[in-house]
C-alpha positions in Angstrom: 118.0 -62.0 -34.1 118.8 -63.1 -30.5 122.4 -63.9 -29.4 123.1 -67.5 -28.5 125.5 -67.4 -25.6 126.7 -70.0 -23.1 128.0 -69.2 -19.7 129.2 -71.9 -17.4 130.7 -71.8 -14.0 132.9 -74.9 -14.2 133.1 -75.3 -10.4 129.3 -75.3 -10.1 128.9 -77.6 -13.1 131.4 -80.1 -11.8 129.6 -80.1 -8.4 126.3 -80.8 -10.1 127.9 -83.7 -12.1 129.4 -85.2 -8.9 126.0 -84.9 -7.2 124.4 -86.8 -10.0 127.2 -89.5 -9.7 126.7 -89.7 -6.0 122.9 -89.8 -6.0 122.8 -92.4 -8.7 125.3 -94.7 -7.0 123.2 -94.7 -3.9 120.1 -95.8 -5.8 120.7 -99.5 -5.8 118.3 -102.4 -5.0 119.6 -104.9 -2.5 120.4 -108.3 -3.9 119.2 -110.0 -0.7 115.6 -109.2 -1.7 115.9 -111.0 -5.0 117.4 -114.1 -3.3 114.4 -114.3 -0.9 112.0 -113.8 -3.8 112.9 -117.1 -5.4 110.5 -118.7 -2.9 107.6 -117.2 -5.0 108.2 -119.9 -7.6 106.2 -122.2 -5.3 102.9 -120.4 -5.9 100.8 -120.0 -8.9 102.2 -117.2 -11.1 105.1 -116.8 -8.7 107.8 -117.8 -11.2 106.5 -115.3 -13.7 106.6 -112.6 -11.0 110.1 -113.7 -10.0 111.3 -113.4 -13.6 109.8 -109.9 -13.8 111.6 -109.0 -10.6 114.9 -110.5 -12.0 114.5 -108.3 -15.1 113.9 -105.3 -12.9 117.2 -106.0 -11.0 119.1 -106.2 -14.4 117.5 -103.0 -15.5 118.4 -101.3 -12.2 122.1 -102.4 -12.6 122.2 -100.9 -16.1 120.6 -97.7 -15.0 123.0 -97.4 -12.1 126.0 -98.0 -14.3 124.9 -95.3 -16.8 123.7 -92.8 -14.3 126.6 -93.0 -11.9 129.4 -93.6 -14.5 128.7 -93.0 -18.1 126.5 -89.9 -17.8 128.8 -88.0 -15.4 131.9 -88.9 -17.5 130.1 -87.6 -20.7 129.1 -84.4 -19.0 132.6 -83.8 -17.7 133.9 -84.3 -21.3 131.4 -81.7 -22.5 132.7 -79.3 -19.8 136.3 -80.0 -20.8 135.5 -79.4 -24.4 133.8 -76.1 -23.7 136.8 -75.0 -21.6 139.2 -75.9 -24.5 137.1 -74.0 -27.0 136.9 -71.0 -24.7 140.7 -71.1 -24.2 141.4 -71.4 -27.9 139.0 -68.5 -28.7 140.5 -66.2 -26.0 144.1 -67.0 -27.2 143.1 -66.1 -30.7 142.0 -62.6 -29.8 144.3 -59.7 -30.1 143.8 -56.6 -28.0 145.3 -53.2 -28.9 146.4 -51.6 -25.6 146.1 -48.0 -26.1 143.9 -45.1 -25.4 140.5 -46.6 -25.6 137.5 -44.3 -25.5 138.9 -41.2 -27.0 141.8 -38.8 -26.9 143.5 -37.4 -23.8 142.6 -33.9 -22.6 
């Protein structure tokens, strides 16, 4: 049976989470494009295309909110939980300080 172990460098993990937050917050469609696209309603099928574009902007906003806010916050809570469990486990250990490894010669 294999051991299931978790090792986490919290500094690196935090850096990765912050990189996710930063990259996601930069991925945002410009609202000015949507404002200009309203002119498409004057052509055949243009209003339908405009509605699709509007939905894409709403979806982009939701994705941006989740990827730059909710996801990083959840990952940091996982990290904090793992640190708390690790601390609790290490505090529950008792170590006998003595002559480990055999008798003195």
